[in-house]
C-alpha positions as CSV (number, residue, x, y, z in Angstrom):
1,X,0.0,0.0,0.0
2,X,1.3,3.5,-0.8
3,X,1.9,5.7,2.2
4,X,-0.5,8.5,2.9
5,X,0.8,12.0,3.3
6,X,0.6,12.1,7.0
7,X,2.3,8.7,7.3
8,X,5.2,9.9,5.0
9,X,5.5,13.1,7.1
10,X,5.6,11.1,10.4
11,X,8.2,8.7,9.1
12,X,10.4,11.5,7.7
13,X,10.2,13.4,11.0
14,X,11.0,10.2,13.0
15,X,14.1,9.3,10.9
16,X,15.3,12.9,11.0
17,X,15.1,12.8,14.8
18,X,17.1,9.7,14.9
19,X,19.7,11.0,12.5
20,X,20.0,14.1,14.7
21,X,20.8,11.9,17.7
22,X,17.5,11.5,19.4
23,X,17.2,7.8,20.3
24,X,13.9,7.6,22.1
25,X,11.0,8.7,19.8
26,X,7.3,8.3,20.4
27,X,5.1,8.2,17.2
28,X,1.4,8.8,17.7
29,X,-1.3,8.3,15.2
30,X,-5.1,7.7,15.7
31,X,-6.5,4.2,15.5
32,X,-6.8,3.4,11.9
33,X,-3.8,5.5,11.0
34,X,-1.8,2.6,9.6
35,X,0.9,2.3,12.3
36,X,1.8,-1.2,11.3
37,X,2.4,-0.1,7.7
38,X,4.6,2.6,9.1
39,X,6.6,0.2,11.2
40,X,7.1,-2.2,8.2
41,X,8.3,0.7,6.1
42,X,10.8,1.6,8.9
43,X,12.0,-2.0,9.0
44,X,12.8,-1.9,5.3
45,X,14.6,1.4,5.6
46,X,16.6,0.0,8.5
47,X,17.6,-3.0,6.5
48,X,18.8,-0.7,3.7
49,X,21.0,0.9,6.4
50,X,22.1,-2.6,7.5
51,X,20.5,-2.2,10.9
52,X,19.2,-5.2,12.8
53,X,15.6,-4.6,14.0
54,X,13.4,-6.0,16.7
55,X,9.7,-5.2,17.0
56,X,8.2,-5.7,20.5
57,X,4.5,-6.5,21.2
58,X,2.8,-7.8,24.3
59,X,-0.2,-9.7,22.7
60,X,-0.2,-12.9,20.7
61,X,-2.9,-11.6,18.5
62,X,-0.8,-8.6,17.5
63,X,2.2,-10.8,17.0
64,X,0.3,-13.1,14.6
65,X,-1.1,-10.1,12.7
66,X,2.4,-8.5,12.4
67,X,3.9,-11.9,11.4
68,X,1.3,-12.1,8.6
69,X,2.0,-8.5,7.4
70,X,5.7,-9.2,7.3
71,X,5.2,-12.2,5.2
72,X,3.1,-10.2,2.8
73,X,5.8,-7.6,2.6
74,X,8.4,-10.3,1.9
75,X,10.4,-9.4,5.0
76,X,12.6,-12.2,6.3
77,X,12.2,-12.4,10.1
78,X,12.4,-14.6,13.2
79,X,10.1,-14.8,16.2
80,X,11.3,-14.6,19.8
81,X,8.2,-15.9,21.7
82,X,7.2,-19.0,23.6
83,X,5.7,-21.6,21.3
84,X,7.4,-20.3,18.2
85,X,10.5,-21.8,16.6
86,X,13.4,-19.4,17.1
87,X,15.6,-18.1,14.2
88,X,18.0,-15.9,16.2
89,X,20.4,-15.1,13.4
90,X,17.9,-13.3,11.3
91,X,18.3,-9.5,11.3
92,X,14.6,-8.8,11.9
93,X,12.9,-10.2,14.9
94,X,9.3,-10.0,16.3
95,X,9.5,-10.5,20.1
96,X,6.9,-10.9,22.8
97,X,7.8,-8.7,25.8
98,X,6.7,-11.2,28.3
99,X,8.9,-14.0,26.8
100,X,11.9,-11.6,26.5
101,X,11.6,-10.5,30.2
102,X,11.3,-14.1,31.4
103,X,14.2,-15.4,29.3
104,X,16.5,-12.5,30.3
105,X,16.9,-14.4,33.6
106,X,18.6,-17.3,31.7
107,X,22.4,-17.0,31.6
108,X,22.7,-17.6,27.8
109,X,19.8,-15.4,26.7
110,X,20.3,-11.8,25.6
111,X,18.1,-9.3,23.7
112,X,18.3,-9.1,20.0
113,X,21.3,-6.9,19.1
114,X,19.1,-4.4,17.3
115,X,20.1,-1.0,16.0
116,X,16.4,-0.1,15.7
117,X,13.8,-1.1,18.3
118,X,10.1,-0.7,17.4
119,X,7.5,-0.9,20.2
120,X,3.9,-1.6,19.3
121,X,1.2,-0.3,21.7
122,X,4.0,1.7,23.5
123,X,1.5,2.9,26.2
124,X,1.2,-0.6,27.4
125,X,5.0,-1.0,27.9
126,X,5.9,2.1,29.8
127,X,7.0,0.7,33.2
128,X,8.3,-2.2,35.1
129,X,10.4,-4.9,33.4
130,X,9.3,-3.8,29.9
131,X,10.8,-0.3,30.3
132,X,14.0,-1.9,31.7
133,X,14.2,-4.0,28.6
134,X,13.8,-1.0,26.3
135,X,16.4,0.9,28.4
136,X,18.9,-1.9,27.9
137,X,18.6,-1.4,24.1
138,X,19.2,2.4,24.5
139,X,22.2,1.7,26.7
140,X,23.6,-0.6,24.0
141,X,23.3,2.3,21.4
142,X,20.0,1.4,19.7
143,X,17.2,3.8,18.8
144,X,13.8,3.0,20.3
145,X,10.6,4.1,18.5
146,X,7.3,3.6,20.3
147,X,4.0,3.6,18.4
148,X,0.7,4.4,20.1
149,X,-2.6,6.1,19.6
150,X,-2.6,7.3,23.2
151,X,0.8,8.9,24.1
152,X,0.0,9.6,27.7
153,X,2.5,9.4,30.6
154,X,5.4,8.3,28.3
155,X,7.6,11.4,28.8
156,X,9.8,9.6,31.4
157,X,11.3,7.5,28.6
158,X,10.6,9.0,25.2
159,X,12.2,12.4,24.6
160,X,10.5,13.4,21.4
161,X,6.9,13.1,20.1
162,X,6.1,12.8,16.4
163,X,2.4,13.3,15.4
164,X,1.9,11.1,12.3
165,X,-1.7,12.0,11.5
166,X,-4.7,13.6,13.2
167,X,-8.3,12.5,13.2
168,X,-9.1,15.2,10.7
169,X,-6.4,14.0,8.3
170,X,-7.6,10.5,8.5
171,X,-11.2,11.6,7.8
172,X,-10.1,13.7,4.8
173,X,-8.4,10.7,3.2
174,X,-11.2,8.2,4.0
175,X,-9.3,6.2,6.6
176,X,-11.9,7.2,9.1
177,X,-15.6,7.9,8.5
178,X,-17.7,10.8,9.8
179,X,-20.2,9.9,12.5
180,X,-23.1,11.4,14.3
181,X,-22.5,11.6,18.0
182,X,-25.2,11.9,20.7
183,X,-24.5,12.5,24.4
184,X,-27.8,11.9,26.2
185,X,-26.3,11.9,29.7
186,X,-23.1,11.8,31.6
187,X,-22.2,10.1,34.8
188,X,-20.6,12.0,37.7
189,X,-17.2,10.3,38.1
190,X,-15.4,12.8,40.2
191,X,-15.5,10.6,43.3
192,X,-14.7,7.3,41.6
193,X,-11.3,5.9,42.6
194,X,-8.6,5.6,40.0
195,X,-5.8,3.0,39.9
196,X,-2.1,3.9,39.5
197,X,-2.5,3.3,35.7
198,X,-5.0,6.2,35.6
199,X,-8.0,3.9,34.8
200,X,-11.1,3.8,37.0
201,X,-11.5,1.1,39.5
202,X,-13.9,-1.5,38.0
203,X,-15.6,-2.1,41.4
204,X,-16.2,1.6,42.1
205,X,-17.3,2.3,38.5
206,X,-19.8,-0.6,38.6
207,X,-21.4,0.9,41.7
208,X,-22.0,4.2,40.0
209,X,-23.2,2.8,36.7
210,X,-25.4,0.0,37.9
211,X,-28.3,2.2,39.1
212,X,-31.8,2.5,37.7
213,X,-31.4,6.1,36.6
214,X,-28.6,5.2,34.3
215,X,-30.2,2.1,33.0
216,X,-33.4,4.0,32.3
217,X,-31.5,6.7,30.4
218,X,-29.7,4.1,28.3
219,X,-33.0,2.4,27.4
220,X,-34.8,5.7,26.7
221,X,-32.2,6.9,24.3
222,X,-31.7,3.5,22.7
223,X,-35.4,3.5,21.7
224,X,-35.3,7.2,20.6
225,X,-32.2,6.8,18.4
226,X,-32.8,3.3,17.2
227,X,-36.5,2.9,16.8
228,X,-36.2,-0.3,14.8
229,X,-33.9,-1.8,17.4
230,X,-31.3,-2.8,14.9
231,X,-28.3,-4.8,16.1
232,X,-26.2,-2.7,18.4
233,X,-23.2,-2.8,20.7
234,X,-23.2,-1.5,24.3
235,X,-20.2,-1.2,26.7
236,X,-20.3,-1.7,30.5
237,X,-17.4,-1.5,32.9
238,X,-17.2,-5.3,33.4
239,X,-18.8,-8.6,32.3
240,X,-21.3,-8.7,35.1
241,X,-22.6,-5.2,34.4
242,X,-22.8,-5.9,30.6
243,X,-25.0,-8.9,31.3
244,X,-27.1,-6.8,33.6
245,X,-27.6,-4.2,30.8
246,X,-28.7,-7.0,28.4
247,X,-31.3,-8.2,30.9
């Protein structure tokens, strides 16, 4: 697929930052912005520079999707993850963070000697052993590029932010579609406890949401906006509350 203008701009800014000596870059683009295509493009450019590359992810589904895309792009790679056959001598590696962290405790295991490190869903790998793993690459002289749609609380590691697309740019080129948004009511969450991650506590959130006033509001506006009761998706804070809304 050809790169869209915002993708090309983001990649250019990112590589310029690296060439200027910035080795910890966060690239943000909205969901649907084509971050995987951007990472594959960077892998090809890194190979042209004779740089070994590792791409980190923390979900098997994302690993499988990335593996498929790499095969489509004819990129020769190995996989460093539990359950996959290793090919450690290949210049490009896809690695599961959890597997890498666990195997680092083994005396003969070491991270891939990458010159370029790509981090998928970087907001999920911003602390603990994951950030220690990324720091070890920086200490070894590698450049780390984290990709995320939500670049929040990442400034303790990444030193430059590259905005590779906005919602408006994605809508203009057809990557995102326009939508009608209704806000029938809002829940007062000022007293709901937040965890260290910044997310609301599920238990506290459930107590606020699972009240008749909110349930009635949802049903009222569902019938108003969807008179034919066409198939719909609703979201609750947990499985129990979702089932409660269905009932």
